[in-house]
C-alpha distance (Angstrom), angle and dihedral (degrees) to the residues before:
residue distance angle dihedral
M1 . . .
N2 3.82 . .
P3 3.85 103.7 .
L4 3.79 88.3 -150.0
L5 3.79 88.8 73.5
D6 3.86 87.2 75.4
K7 3.85 87.3 70.8
L8 3.84 94.3 60.7
Q9 3.79 122.0 101.2
P10 3.82 125.2 -144.0
Y11 3.79 111.9 -91.0
P12 3.83 108.1 -91.1
F13 3.75 93.1 -125.3
E14 3.74 90.5 59.4
K15 3.82 88.0 54.8
L16 3.75 89.1 48.0
T17 3.79 94.4 52.0
K18 3.81 91.1 52.9
L19 3.78 91.8 47.8
L20 3.84 91.6 50.7
G21 3.78 95.0 39.6
E22 3.83 94.9 97.2
V23 3.82 94.7 37.3
L24 3.82 117.2 109.3
A25 3.81 111.2 -152.7
N26 3.83 120.8 -141.6
P27 3.89 101.6 -94.9
K28 3.82 90.2 -146.8
L29 3.78 91.8 65.1
A30 3.75 130.8 65.9
P31 3.91 109.1 -129.6
I32 3.74 120.4 -125.5
K33 3.82 107.6 -146.7
L34 3.81 110.3 -144.5
S35 3.78 92.9 -178.7
I36 3.76 131.1 88.7
G37 3.82 114.1 21.1
E38 3.81 95.2 -112.8
P39 3.83 118.8 142.6
K40 3.84 115.8 -96.3
H41 3.76 97.6 -170.8
P42 3.79 132.6 63.6
A43 3.81 118.2 -86.3
P44 3.80 115.1 -110.9
E45 3.85 110.8 -78.4
F46 3.73 93.0 -130.0
V47 3.82 91.6 58.0
T48 3.77 94.7 51.4
K49 3.78 90.1 47.3
I50 3.83 91.3 53.9
L51 3.84 90.4 48.7
I52 3.79 89.5 51.6
D53 3.76 92.5 47.3
N54 3.82 89.5 52.3
I55 3.76 100.4 38.9
N56 3.83 90.7 122.7
K57 3.80 88.5 70.5
V58 3.80 90.3 74.1
E59 3.79 85.2 79.2
T60 3.78 92.5 75.6
Y61 3.84 133.4 57.5
P62 3.81 111.4 -107.2
T63 3.79 118.0 -126.9
T64 3.81 118.2 -105.8
K65 3.85 90.8 -116.0
G66 3.77 94.4 48.0
I67 3.82 123.5 -131.3
P68 3.80 117.0 -42.2
E69 3.80 92.3 -119.2
L70 3.85 90.1 59.3
R71 3.77 94.1 50.5
E72 3.78 91.9 46.9
S73 3.76 90.8 48.7
I74 3.84 91.6 51.3
A75 3.90 90.7 46.5
N76 3.81 89.7 50.5
W77 3.75 92.4 49.4
A78 3.81 94.3 49.2
T79 3.82 90.5 47.1
Q80 3.81 92.0 53.8
R81 3.81 96.4 39.6
F82 3.79 98.1 46.0
D83 3.89 99.9 30.1
L84 3.81 93.8 -114.8
A85 3.78 97.0 154.6
Q86 3.76 91.7 118.1
S87 3.83 89.5 59.5
P88 3.79 109.2 15.3
L89 3.75 119.0 -165.7
N90 3.84 117.5 -100.3
P91 3.88 104.2 -127.0
D92 3.75 91.8 -151.5
T93 3.80 100.1 50.6
Q94 3.79 108.5 19.2
V95 3.87 104.0 38.8
L96 3.79 125.6 72.2
P97 3.87 123.2 172.9
V98 3.85 111.2 -148.1
N99 3.77 134.8 -173.7
G100 3.76 91.1 -114.5
T101 3.79 139.9 -18.2
R102 3.81 92.7 -113.0
E103 3.78 91.4 59.7
A104 3.81 90.4 42.6
I105 3.73 94.6 49.8
F106 3.85 91.5 48.5
S107 3.84 94.2 49.5
F108 3.86 92.8 43.1
T109 3.75 91.5 54.4
Q110 3.84 92.9 49.1
A111 3.84 89.4 53.0
C112 3.78 97.3 42.8
V113 3.80 102.8 44.8
D114 3.79 122.3 86.9
D115 3.84 106.0 -155.3
T116 3.77 92.4 -170.4
A117 3.82 94.4 64.8
N118 3.88 104.4 65.8
G119 3.74 86.3 -104.7
L120 3.79 129.6 -175.8
V121 3.82 134.4 -158.5
V122 3.78 114.2 -149.8
S123 3.84 120.9 -153.1
P124 3.78 139.9 173.0
N125 3.78 115.2 -110.7
P126 2.99 120.8 -109.2
F127 3.82 91.5 48.7
Y128 3.74 145.9 172.8
Q129 3.82 101.0 -94.3
I130 3.78 94.9 -128.5
Y131 3.87 89.1 70.5
E132 3.76 86.5 64.4
G133 3.86 98.8 42.2
A134 3.84 92.1 45.9
T135 3.76 91.3 49.6
Y136 3.69 97.3 49.3
L137 3.85 94.8 45.4
S138 3.78 88.7 50.2
G139 3.79 88.5 62.0
V140 3.77 102.2 -115.2
D141 3.84 137.1 106.5
L142 3.86 126.0 -93.4
K143 3.75 122.5 -135.1
L144 3.76 115.7 -162.7
L145 3.86 122.0 -154.1
P146 3.90 113.0 -159.9
C147 3.72 117.7 -126.3
L148 3.77 100.7 -143.8
E149 3.77 130.4 -180.0
E150 3.78 94.1 -115.1
H151 3.75 89.2 62.4
G152 3.80 96.3 46.2
F153 3.83 92.6 -96.2
Q154 3.82 89.3 -64.6
P155 3.76 130.8 111.6
D156 3.79 116.9 -89.9
F157 3.76 95.7 -121.1
D158 3.82 91.1 178.5
A159 3.78 89.1 65.0
V160 3.83 94.9 57.0
D161 3.78 111.5 109.9
E162 3.76 128.4 -125.8
E163 3.80 95.1 -109.4
T164 3.89 90.9 56.2
W165 3.85 91.2 52.9
Q166 3.74 91.2 47.0
R167 3.78 93.9 52.2
C168 3.85 95.1 38.0
Q169 3.83 114.0 114.6
I170 3.70 98.3 167.9
L171 3.82 130.9 19.8
F172 3.75 111.7 -162.5
L173 3.86 118.9 -153.4
C174 3.74 126.5 -173.1
S175 3.80 113.0 -163.3
P176 2.91 126.0 -164.3
G177 3.79 81.6 29.7
N178 3.73 130.2 -132.8
P179 3.04 123.4 -104.2
T180 3.89 97.9 6.7
G181 3.82 103.8 40.5
A182 3.71 91.2 -132.7
V183 3.81 115.1 160.4
V184 3.82 125.3 -145.3
D185 3.70 107.1 -126.3
L186 3.79 131.1 -131.2
E187 3.76 95.9 -103.7
T188 3.84 92.8 51.9
L189 3.82 91.8 47.2
E190 3.79 90.6 51.0
Q191 3.92 88.0 49.0
L192 3.74 90.4 51.6
I193 3.84 94.3 47.1
H194 3.87 87.8 54.8
L195 3.73 89.8 49.7
S196 3.82 93.2 49.4
D197 3.79 87.1 53.2
K198 3.76 94.5 48.9
Y199 3.84 97.5 44.5
D200 3.87 98.6 27.2
F201 3.75 101.0 -126.3
V202 3.74 129.4 138.5
L203 3.81 123.7 -105.5
A204 3.83 106.7 -143.0
S205 3.82 108.6 -170.4
D206 3.74 116.9 -165.4
E207 3.80 102.3 -156.6
C208 3.79 99.8 166.5
Y209 3.80 90.7 133.0
S210 3.72 97.4 47.5
E211 3.82 93.6 114.6
I212 3.89 95.1 51.9
Y213 3.82 106.5 91.6
T214 3.74 140.5 121.0
D215 3.77 104.9 -142.2
E216 3.81 109.2 70.2
T217 3.86 90.3 -165.8
N218 3.73 93.8 55.9
A219 3.80 113.9 44.7
P220 3.72 118.8 178.6
I221 3.86 112.8 -85.1
G222 3.82 117.7 -122.1
L223 3.76 134.7 -144.8
L224 3.84 95.4 -107.8
E225 3.74 89.7 48.9
A226 3.89 88.7 56.1
C227 3.73 89.9 49.6
V228 3.79 91.6 55.6
K229 3.79 92.1 47.6
L230 3.88 86.6 54.5
G231 3.79 89.5 54.0
R232 3.81 91.4 -111.0
V233 3.90 111.1 151.9
D234 3.77 99.8 177.8
Y235 3.90 105.1 51.0
K236 3.73 86.7 -138.1
N237 3.84 113.5 -167.6
C238 3.82 91.9 1.5
I239 3.84 127.2 117.7
V240 3.83 126.4 172.3
F241 3.81 129.8 -161.1
H242 3.78 123.5 -155.8
S243 3.78 132.5 176.7
L244 3.74 133.7 -146.5
S245 3.85 92.0 -158.7
K246 3.77 91.9 68.1
R247 3.83 100.5 41.1
S248 3.83 101.6 31.2
N249 3.81 108.3 19.9
L250 3.80 91.2 -114.4
């Protein structure tokens, strides 16, 4: 067995299930489960209709890259949502549909990390547990940056020492963050892009909650949007994860 498995912790929702196992809920109230990020509303009807109309396609294995129409749709949505017209995504080389961001983050980490280079993955704390599991199973160390109220529930990146940046191979971001909803602002994103250039690490921005906000005139900014505002045309060292389960109940 892989000895690195000993570093892994039980999934938090398993712990929560045990804690709530003996709790009897008030039968007069409908519970709101703030646990696993599973959709709690019906999927859009037009999507289920399309699935039904194309049910025969389950007879064939899908390609790893997904169908071109899907990648193009994703690229078009990202261009519209994050104002990427000056540097539109290439559906063939910069978009990859996945079965879930958890699986994608894990696989990405294994591919990106070099365990022979005294590497380090840096993550906000609290964090999505897959950041930790993927890091440990890749064979490198994890550095947690606390998200404290005095810093707007975001890491204090100015307090990160030189050695950490030198060892860093991946810096995970989660914006809007879970559980606080804190958003990494444009100035901070631009600072981190410059740091990734200087120290050659990858910025991995988990933006699964990007479409959950209250002010329709002020949507949360994304990492790729910050790149465009800096005049970057190649999105070097930047990867972003999105989720249909959070924004579309799929």
